[in-house]
C-alpha positions in Angstrom: 57.1 40.1 -42.6 58.5 38.1 -39.7 57.1 40.6 -37.2 53.6 40.3 -38.9 53.8 36.5 -38.6 54.7 36.7 -34.9 52.0 39.3 -34.3 49.5 37.0 -36.0 50.5 34.0 -33.8 50.3 36.2 -30.7 46.8 37.3 -31.6 45.7 33.7 -32.2 47.2 32.7 -28.9 45.5 35.6 -27.1 42.2 34.7 -28.7 42.6 31.1 -27.6 43.4 32.2 -24.1 40.3 34.4 -24.0 38.1 31.6 -25.3 39.5 29.2 -22.8 39.0 31.7 -20.0 35.4 32.3 -21.1 34.7 28.6 -21.5 36.0 27.8 -18.1 34.1 30.7 -16.5 30.9 29.7 -18.3 31.4 26.1 -17.1 31.8 27.3 -13.5 28.8 29.6 -13.7 26.8 26.7 -15.2 27.6 24.5 -12.2 26.6 27.3 -9.8 23.3 27.8 -11.8 22.6 24.1 -11.8 23.1 23.9 -8.0 20.8 27.0 -7.5 18.2 25.5 -9.8 18.2 22.2 -7.7 18.0 24.3 -4.5 15.0 26.4 -5.8 13.2 23.4 -7.2 13.5 21.6 -3.8 12.1 24.8 -2.2 9.3 24.9 -4.8 8.2 21.5 -3.8 8.6 21.9 0.0 7.3 25.5 0.6 3.5 24.7 -0.1 3.6 22.1 2.7 3.9 25.0 5.2 1.0 27.1 3.9 -2.0 27.9 6.0 -5.4 26.2 5.6 -8.3 28.2 4.3 -12.0 27.9 4.8 -14.8 30.0 3.2 -18.5 29.8 2.8 -19.6 28.8 -0.7 -23.4 28.8 -0.3 -26.2 29.1 2.3 -29.9 28.4 2.2 -32.8 27.1 4.3 -32.8 23.3 4.8 -34.7 21.7 1.9 -38.0 20.1 2.9 -39.6 20.2 6.3 -38.3 19.1 9.7 -35.3 19.8 11.9 -32.0 18.4 10.8 -30.8 15.6 13.0 -27.9 14.4 10.9 -26.0 15.6 7.8 -23.9 13.8 5.2 -22.0 14.5 2.0 -20.9 12.5 -0.9 -17.1 12.3 -1.8 -16.9 15.5 -3.8 -19.5 17.5 -1.8 -22.0 17.9 -4.7 -24.9 16.0 -3.0 -25.8 16.2 0.6 -28.2 14.2 2.8 -30.1 15.3 5.9 -32.0 13.1 8.3 -34.9 14.9 9.9 -37.1 14.6 12.9 -40.0 13.8 10.6 -38.4 10.4 9.8 -37.2 11.4 6.3 -33.8 11.1 4.5 -33.6 13.9 2.0 -30.9 14.0 -0.7 -30.3 17.4 -2.2 -28.0 19.3 -4.5 -25.6 21.2 -2.3 -25.3 24.1 -4.9 -29.0 24.7 -5.6 -30.7 23.1 -2.6 -33.0 21.2 -5.0 -34.3 17.9 -3.7 -33.0 14.8 -5.5 -34.6 12.1 -3.4 -36.9 12.1 -0.4 -37.2 8.7 1.5 -39.8 8.3 4.3 -38.9 5.6 6.8 -42.5 5.3 8.0 -41.4 5.0 11.6 -43.9 4.0 14.3 -42.5 6.5 16.8 -40.7 9.9 16.7 -36.9 10.0 16.5 -35.3 10.9 19.8 -31.6 10.4 18.9 -29.3 9.9 15.9 -25.7 8.8 15.5 -23.5 8.0 12.6 -20.4 6.1 11.7 -19.2 7.4 8.3 -22.2 6.6 6.0 -23.9 4.3 8.6 -26.7 6.1 10.5 -28.6 4.7 13.4 -31.9 6.2 14.6 -33.1 5.9 18.2 -36.8 6.2 18.7 -39.0 7.3 21.6 -40.3 3.7 22.1 -36.8 2.2 22.7 -36.4 0.7 19.2 -33.7 1.5 16.6 -33.2 1.4 12.9 -29.9 1.4 11.0 -29.6 3.0 7.5 -26.6 3.3 5.2 -26.7 5.9 2.4 -24.9 5.3 -0.8 -24.2 7.1 -4.1 -24.0 5.0 -7.2 -21.7 6.4 -9.8 -22.4 6.0 -13.6 -21.4 7.8 -16.8 -24.4 8.0 -19.2 -23.4 10.0 -22.3 -20.0 10.4 -20.6 -21.5 12.6 -17.9 -20.7 11.8 -14.3 -23.9 11.0 -12.6 -24.6 10.1 -8.9 -27.7 8.2 -7.9 -28.4 8.2 -4.2 -30.0 5.2 -2.5 -30.5 3.7 1.0 -29.5 0.3 2.4 -30.7 -1.4 5.6 -27.7 -3.4 7.0 -29.8 -4.7 9.9 -33.0 -5.1 7.8 -36.0 -2.8 7.6 -37.6 -4.2 10.7 -36.9 -2.2 13.9 -34.7 -3.7 16.7 -36.0 -3.3 20.2 -33.1 -2.0 22.2 -34.8 -1.1 25.5 -37.5 -3.5 26.4 -39.1 -1.1 28.9 -39.9 1.2 26.0 -38.1 4.3 27.2 -37.0 7.0 24.7 -33.4 6.6 23.5 -31.7 10.0 24.2 -28.2 9.1 23.0 -27.1 6.2 20.7 -24.0 4.7 19.1 -23.3 1.9 16.7 -20.4 -0.2 15.4 -21.0 -2.7 12.6 -18.7 -5.4 11.2 -19.5 -8.2 8.8 -21.0 -10.5 11.5 -21.1 -8.5 14.7 -23.2 -5.5 15.6 -22.8 -3.4 18.7 -25.4 -0.8 19.7 -25.3 1.3 22.9 -27.9 3.9 23.9 -29.0 5.9 26.9 -32.6 6.1 28.0 -34.8 9.0 29.3 -34.6 7.5 32.8 -30.7 7.7 32.7 -29.9 4.1 32.0 -27.1 2.9 29.7 -27.9 -0.1 27.6 -25.5 -2.1 25.4 -26.6 -4.9 23.1 -24.5 -7.2 20.9 -26.0 -8.9 17.9 -24.9 -11.6 15.5 -25.5 -10.7 11.9 -25.9 -13.1 9.0 -26.7 -12.4 5.4 -27.8 -15.0 2.9 -25.6 -15.3 -0.2 -28.6 -16.4 -2.3 -31.5 -14.2 -1.2 -29.4 -11.5 0.6 -31.8 -11.7 3.5 -30.4 -10.4 6.8 -30.8 -12.3 10.0 -30.1 -10.5 13.3 -29.7 -12.5 16.5 -29.3 -11.0 20.0 -26.1 -12.3 21.6 -26.0 -10.3 24.8 -27.6 -7.4 26.6 -26.5 -5.4 29.6 -27.4 -2.1 31.2 -26.3 0.3 33.9 -28.4 2.9 35.8 -27.1 6.4 36.7 -28.2 9.1 38.9 -27.2 11.9 36.6 -27.9 12.6 33.0 -25.7 11.2 30.3 -24.8 13.8 27.6 -22.9 11.7 25.1 -21.7 8.2 24.4 -19.3 6.6 21.9 -18.5 2.9 21.1 -15.1 1.8 19.9 -14.9 -0.1 16.6 -13.6 -3.3 18.3 -16.5 -3.3 20.7 -14.1 -3.3 23.6 -14.8 0.0 25.2 -17.9 2.2 25.7 -17.3 5.8 26.8 -20.1 7.8 28.5 -20.0 11.5 29.5 -22.1 12.1 32.6 -23.3 15.4 34.1 -20.8 17.0 36.5 -17.8 16.6 34.3 -17.4 12.9 34.7 -16.3 10.4 32.0 -17.0 6.7 32.4 -14.9 4.1 30.6 -16.6 0.7 30.4 -14.6 -2.4 29.3 -16.8 -4.7 27.2 -16.7 -8.4 26.4 -19.0 -10.8 24.7 -21.4 -10.6 27.6 -21.5 -6.8 27.7 -20.2 -4.6 30.6 -17.2 -6.1 32.4 -16.5 -5.3 36.1 -13.6 -3.2 34.9 -14.9 0.3 34.9 -12.8 3.5 35.2 -14.0 7.0 36.1 -12.3 10.3 35.0 -13.2 13.8 36.3 -12.9 17.1 34.4 -13.1 20.7 35.6 -15.8 21.5 33.1 -18.9 19.8 31.8 -18.4 17.4 28.9 -20.7 18.4 26.0 -19.6 16.0 23.2 -17.6 12.8 22.7 -16.2 11.8 19.3 -13.8 9.1 18.1 -11.1 10.0 15.6 -10.6 7.9 12.5 -9.7 4.4 13.6 -11.3 4.7 17.0 -8.0 4.9 18.9 -8.4 8.5 20.0 -11.3 9.9 22.0 -12.0 13.6 21.5 -13.7 15.2 24.5 -15.5 18.5 23.9 -16.3 20.7 26.9 -18.4 23.6 28.0 -15.4 26.0 28.0 -14.7 25.4 24.3 -11.7 23.1 25.0 -11.3 19.8 23.2 -9.0 17.2 24.7 -7.5 14.1 23.1 -7.3 10.9 25.1 -5.9 7.5 24.1 -5.6 4.0 25.6 -2.0 3.6 26.7 -0.2 0.6 28.2 0.5 1.1 32.0 1.4 -1.2 34.8 0.6 -4.3 32.7 -2.7 -3.1 31.6 -4.2 -0.3 29.5 -5.5 3.0 30.7 -7.2 5.9 29.0 -4.6 8.7 29.1 -4.7 12.5 28.4 -2.5 13.3 25.4 -3.1 16.9 24.2 -5.7 19.6 24.2 -7.1 22.1 21.6 -8.5 25.3 22.9 -9.4 28.1 20.4 -12.9 29.2 21.4 -14.5 30.0 24.8 -18.1 28.9 24.1 -19.4 25.4 24.8 -18.7 22.8 22.1 -21.9 21.8 20.3 -20.6 19.5 17.6 -17.4 17.7 16.6 -17.0 16.4 13.0 -14.0 14.1 12.3 -12.5 13.7 8.8 -13.1 10.4 7.1 -9.5 9.7 5.9 -7.3 11.7 8.2 -6.9 12.6 11.9 -8.3 16.1 11.5 -11.6 17.4 13.0 -13.8 20.5 13.1 -15.3 21.9 16.2 -18.4 24.1 16.4 -19.7 26.1 19.4 -22.9 27.9 20.6 -21.8 31.1 18.9 -21.3 29.6 15.5 -17.5 29.5 15.5 -16.1 26.6 13.5 -12.5 25.7 14.0 -10.5 23.1 12.2 -7.7 21.2 14.0 -5.3 18.4 13.3 -4.6 16.0 16.1 -1.1 14.7 15.4 0.4 18.1 14.7 -1.8 19.8 17.3 -2.3 22.6 14.9 -5.2 25.1 14.8 -5.6 25.2 11.0 -8.4 27.7 10.3 -11.6 29.1 11.8 -14.7 30.9 10.5 -18.0 32.2 11.8 -20.8 32.9 9.3 -23.7 31.4 11.2 -23.5 33.6 14.4 -25.8 31.2 16.1 -25.6 27.7 17.5 -24.2 25.1 15.1 -25.7 21.7 15.9 -24.7 19.4 13.0 -21.6 19.1 10.8 -20.2 16.6 8.3 -17.1 16.3 6.1 -16.9 15.1 2.6 -14.7 12.0 2.1 -11.8 14.1 0.8 -12.2 16.8 3.5 -12.6 19.5 0.8 -16.2 20.4 1.9 -17.8 20.9 5.2 -21.6 21.1 5.5 -23.2 22.7 8.6 -26.7 23.1 10.0 -27.5 25.7 12.7 -30.3 26.3 15.1 -32.3 28.3 12.6 -32.4 25.3 10.3 -30.0 27.0 7.8 -27.6 24.8 5.7 -24.2 26.2 5.0 -21.6 24.6 2.7 -17.9 25.5 3.3 -15.0 24.9 0.9 -11.8 23.9 2.7 -8.3 24.0 1.4 -6.2 22.0 3.8 -3.7 19.8 1.9 -0.9 19.3 4.4 -2.2 19.5 8.0 0.0 16.6 9.2 3.2 18.7 9.1 4.5 21.1 11.8 7.9 21.8 13.3 7.1 19.5 16.2 6.1 16.7 13.9 9.3 17.0 11.9 11.8 17.5 14.8 10.0 16.9 18.1 8.7 14.0 20.1 5.1 13.2 19.2 2.7 10.9 21.1 1.2 8.8 18.4 -1.7 6.4 18.6 -0.7 3.0 19.9 2.5 4.2 21.5 3.1 4.3 25.3 5.0 7.6 25.2 6.1 10.4 22.9 8.9 9.5 20.5 10.7 10.3 17.3 9.2 8.0 14.7 9.3 7.7 10.9 6.6 5.5 9.4 5.1 6.9 6.3 2.6 4.1 5.4 0.8 1.1 6.7 -1.7 -1.5 5.6 -4.8 0.2 7.2 -6.8 3.2 6.2 -6.8 4.4 9.8 -3.0 4.8 9.8 -1.5 7.9 11.4 1.4 9.0 9.3 4.6 9.7 11.3 7.0 12.1 9.6 9.8 12.7 12.1 13.0 13.5 10.3 15.1 13.0 13.5 15.6 9.2 13.1 16.7 9.7 9.5 19.1 12.6 10.3 20.4 10.7 13.3 20.9 7.6 11.1 22.8 9.6 8.5 25.2 11.0 11.1 25.6 7.6 12.8 26.4 5.8 9.5 28.9 8.5 8.5 30.5 8.6 12.0 31.2 4.9 12.2 32.4 4.8 8.6 34.8 7.7 9.3 35.9 6.1 12.6 37.1 3.1 10.6 38.3 4.9 7.4 40.2 8.0 8.7 42.9 6.4 10.8 43.7 3.8 8.1 43.5 6.3 5.2 45.6 9.1 6.8 48.2 6.8 8.3 48.4 4.9 5.0 48.8 8.1 3.1 51.6 9.2 5.5 53.5 6.0 5.0 53.0 5.9 1.3 54.0 9.6 0.7 57.0 9.8 3.0 58.3 6.3 3.9 57.4 3.9 1.1 59.8 2.9 -1.6 59.1 4.8 -4.9 58.6 1.5 -6.9 56.1 0.2 -4.3 54.3 3.6 -4.2 53.8 3.4 -8.0 51.9 0.2 -7.5 50.1 0.9 -4.2 48.7 4.4 -4.9 47.0 3.5 -8.3 45.7 0.3 -6.8 43.9 2.1 -3.9 42.6 4.8 -6.3 41.1 2.1 -8.5 39.2 0.8 -5.4 37.2 4.1 -5.6 35.7 3.0 -8.9 34.1 -0.1 -7.3 30.3 0.2 -7.7 28.8 0.9 -4.3 25.9 -1.5 -5.1 28.4 -4.3 -5.3 29.8 -3.3 -1.9 26.3 -3.2 -0.5 25.5 -6.5 -2.0 28.6 -8.1 -0.4 27.9 -6.4 2.9 24.3 -7.7 3.1 24.8 -11.2 1.9 28.4 -12.0 3.1 29.9 -9.6 5.5 26.8 -9.2 7.8 26.4 -12.9 8.4 30.1 -13.4 8.7 30.4 -10.6 11.4 27.4 -12.1 13.2 29.1 -15.6 13.5 32.5 -14.2 14.3 31.6 -11.3 16.5 34.0 -12.2 19.2 36.8 -12.6 16.6 36.1 -9.0 15.3 36.7 -7.5 18.7 39.6 -9.8 19.4 41.2 -8.5 16.2 41.1 -5.0 17.7 43.5 -6.2 20.4 45.5 -8.7 18.5 46.5 -6.3 15.6 48.1 -3.6 17.8 49.9 -6.2 20.0 51.0 -8.1 16.8 52.4 -4.9 15.2 54.3 -3.9 18.4 55.7 -7.4 18.7 56.8 -7.3 15.0 58.4 -3.9 15.5 60.3 -5.2 18.5 61.5 -8.2 16.6 62.4 -6.0 13.6 65.0 -4.3 15.8 67.0 -7.5 15.9 66.9 -7.9 12.1 70.4 -7.6 10.5 70.8 -5.5 7.3 67.4 -3.8 7.7 68.4 -1.1 5.3 67.9 -3.4 2.3 64.1 -3.5 3.1 63.8 0.2 3.7 60.5 1.4 2.2 59.2 -2.1 1.7 58.1 -2.7 5.4 54.4 -2.6 4.4 54.8 -5.5 2.0 56.5 -7.5 4.8 53.5 -6.8 7.1 50.9 -8.3 4.6 51.4 -11.9 5.7 51.6 -10.8 9.4 48.2 -9.0 9.0 46.7 -12.0 7.3 48.0 -14.3 10.1 46.7 -12.1 12.9 43.2 -12.0 11.2 43.2 -15.8 10.9 44.2 -16.2 14.5 41.5 -13.7 15.7 38.8 -15.4 13.7 39.9 -18.9 14.9 39.7 -17.7 18.5 36.1 -16.4 18.0 34.3 -19.7 18.9 36.5 -20.6 21.9 36.3 -17.1 23.4 32.5 -17.2 23.1 32.4 -20.6 24.8 34.7 -19.7 27.6 33.6 -16.1 28.5 30.1 -15.6 27.0 28.3 -18.9 27.5 28.7 -20.0 23.9 26.9 -17.0 22.2 28.1 -13.4 22.6 24.9 -11.9 21.0 22.6 -13.7 23.5 24.9 -12.8 26.4 24.9 -9.1 25.4 21.1 -9.1 25.3 20.6 -11.0 28.6 23.4 -9.4 30.6 24.0 -6.0 29.1 20.6 -5.3 27.5 22.3 -4.8 24.1 20.3 -6.2 21.2 22.1 -7.3 18.1 20.8 -6.8 14.5 22.6 -8.6 11.8 22.7 -5.5 9.6 24.0 -2.9 11.9 26.4 0.1 12.3 29.4 -2.2 12.7 28.8 -3.7 9.2 28.2 -0.3 7.7 31.3 1.1 9.3 33.4 -1.6 7.9 32.0 -1.7 4.3 31.4 2.1 3.9 34.7 2.8 5.5 36.2 0.6 2.9 34.5 2.6 0.2 35.6 6.0 1.7 39.2 5.0 2.3 40.3 5.6 -1.4 38.9 9.1 -1.4 40.6 10.2 1.8 43.8 8.3 1.0 44.2 9.7 -2.5 43.7 13.4 -1.6 45.7 13.2 1.7 48.6 11.3 0.0 48.8 13.9 -2.8 48.9 16.7 -0.1 51.7 14.9 1.9 53.7 14.0 -1.2 53.5 17.6 -2.5 55.3 19.1 0.6 58.5 20.7 -0.8 61.5 18.4 -0.3 63.7 21.2 0.8 61.6 21.4 4.0 62.1 17.6 4.6 65.8 17.7 3.9 66.3 20.8 6.0 64.6 19.1 9.0 66.6 15.9 8.6 69.8 18.0 8.2 69.1 19.7 11.6 69.0 16.3 13.3 65.3 15.5 13.4 64.2 11.9 12.8 62.0 11.0 10.0 59.0 10.7 12.3 59.7 14.1 13.9 60.0 15.6 10.4 56.6 14.0 9.6 54.8 15.3 12.7 56.4 18.7 12.9 57.0 19.7 9.3 55.1 17.6 6.8 51.8 17.3 8.6 51.4 21.0 9.3 52.3 21.9 5.7 49.9 19.3 4.3 47.1 19.9 6.9 44.9 21.9 4.5 44.9 19.0 2.0 44.4 16.4 4.7 41.5 18.4 6.1 40.0 18.5 2.6 40.5 14.8 2.3 38.6 14.1 5.5 35.8 16.5 4.5 35.5 14.9 1.1 35.3 11.5 2.7 32.7 12.7 5.2 30.6 14.1 2.3 30.8 10.8 0.5 29.7 8.9 3.6 26.8 11.3 4.3 25.5 11.0 0.7 26.0 7.3 0.3 22.9 5.4 -0.7 23.3 1.9 -1.9 25.6 0.6 0.9 23.4 1.9 3.7 20.3 0.8 1.8 21.6 -2.9 1.6 23.6 -3.2 4.8 21.7 -1.3 7.6 18.4 -3.1 7.7 16.6 0.2 7.0 15.3 0.6 10.5 14.7 4.2 11.5 15.9 3.9 15.0 17.6 6.5 17.3 20.1 4.3 18.9 23.9 5.0 18.9 24.6 1.3 19.6 27.1 -0.1 17.1 25.0 -3.3 17.0 21.8 -1.6 15.9 20.8 -0.6 12.3 19.6 2.8 11.1 18.0 4.5 8.1 19.7 7.4 6.4 18.2 10.3 4.6 19.7 9.2 1.2 18.5 5.6 1.7 15.1 6.7 2.7 14.8 8.8 -0.5 15.8 5.9 -2.6 13.3 3.6 -1.0 10.2 5.8 -0.7 10.3 8.4 -3.5 9.2 5.9 -6.2 6.2 4.9 -4.0 5.1 8.4 -2.9 2.0 9.9 -4.4 3.1 13.1 -6.3 2.6 16.3 -4.4 1.2 14.4 -1.4 2.4 15.2 2.2 4.6 12.2 2.0 6.1 13.3 -1.3 6.8 16.8 0.0 8.3 15.6 3.2 10.7 13.4 1.2 11.7 16.5 -0.8 12.3 18.3 2.5 14.6 15.5 3.5 16.5 16.0 0.2 16.7 19.7 0.9 18.1 19.1 4.4 20.7 16.7 2.9 21.5 19.3 0.3 21.8 22.1 2.8 23.8 19.9 5.2 26.4 19.1 2.7 26.5 22.7 1.4 27.0 24.2 4.8 29.4 21.6 5.9 31.6 21.9 2.8 31.5 25.7 3.1 32.7 25.6 6.7 35.3 23.0 5.6 36.6 25.3 2.9 36.8 28.3 5.3 38.8 26.2 7.7 41.0 24.9 4.9 41.8 28.4 3.7 42.8 29.5 7.2 45.1 26.4 7.6 46.6 27.2 4.3 47.3 30.8 5.3 48.7 29.7 8.6 51.2 27.3 7.2 51.9 29.1 3.9 55.1 30.4 5.3 56.7 27.0 5.7 
């Protein structure tokens, strides 16, 4: 009976052991599965960003109505197109069926000789030297809950023609820029003259009548033919392509042409000029199929048009360049009907197609860049569907230096949004990765020596009663909310460090000298043995005194050695700028947050070293310090290494402290006086504002994936090294 009772208890214990083993194993597997799910979800969001663009023809037909197509346009979703013809008509048609929706006759007194457009604003140049500006619109309504578009035309300069060339010559090229009250129109004439006019525009609030008044007019004659012209939105530059591969850059003012005029020469003939969205970049299409991007860059105290990058896919002459309405992408067509889509910032060739097999002379994008409409020399209309969601991203954009619009040289820049629609997104992850490493480096530089040395003293030298108080107190520090530490760093520590900067650096000298002096004086202390293990407590007032002395000396030192202001002196004499929220503040406050993690793990490892090793070393005549360095530290090195790695992982993943104490400036500057932005802080700031599944959204998830992989790889390497250290010193 007794044997049966024992067997029953044994079976119950065995069952409990198996259940516990399965429970622990399932918990571990669940953690691994959760980590893998996070990893694969991040991949799921990130991978589509690197997919290729696609373009395919959806329909083709003869151009509706009569006349040659001079200009094409599309509504936002590509369902209705508009073509301006040489017959003086604007024809709105259904892009799927080619059925005509509206046919407007301008009743012009002379044939059209040139056409140009700026988004939905179209300007017609006539053979008698006059011009007309038209804007096409699509009114949206929902009768019976059905989306309905009603096309119409507006005349922003009035229905009366403006006489641009008083001599009555035909206008062969034309360009227009229109703001609320200023209109600029440039044109070339059949006798190779370049004319620029500037008008003042007023519209009555009551009658809505438009009044146009000529403000200035200027012209320039050329020997050779002008093939293309463009006018910048600010009416400050006029670019003209002249036969012989020459580009003229005219600076404009209120009076027209300035004396400042720059000439650029190309190896091939220039066939087309086009401005990208915003007007900061000039795209130059050439006879060899190459397209070059030029920008105005600050040089030698002025600004100069500068070559930035080139795009070269086809070998035939460029016949048309169509720029996207909301991004920095563009399509290029040539004499053989090849259409190639590029993106300027990433310098990517996204997709290409040829279904026309003949000269393509007109192209236009829909507002969302999902449709491209094309007209060829046979007066055929083709509509292409384009899938091109993430053209802004490439390896160079993420990790290389890119020359962005408005900058004087290529650089690593993160700037995901701005207040203008013409903004060029900048998605370099280099400043964020650099800021993450920088913040962690300075935090570890402050935390590791204090935590490791403190752990050494606490584990091997401190009195047991004092250790029972010190160790839990430091471990409780780890429970402090980091948002509180960040709040204190931003509102108190950063201003305090700024006003006592000289005192902070004085403290780095005063503390070691003060400790050495105290140690020397301690040698003369009688009956020192009664304080054995309590030396740290005796040093507390000494440390406080040295800190007070250093801070008190801050102002006198600045007055004597740094002309009263150390920050200004560093900027003027050494070229070091000082930001109030900088790496020094982050190092101090994040180091304070990391110290408990490193201290606790390292102290446990040092305290767990078998005492027989310590006693044996002391018995052989080694001092306590020799025992520490030669016996205890090697035996505890795997645990100390783990402590440092845990602290580093905590510093890399920290969010709230760096968010509130760094200034959030994505700079690549190792200076301790400059701020930074980390990957974690950037995610906290921008993910709530990012449009779901946009390029910005997916790049942020890529940053999260990089942070995830970084910590995973780093911790894996750390575990490998820790295991090797454990094997090496396991025989002690």
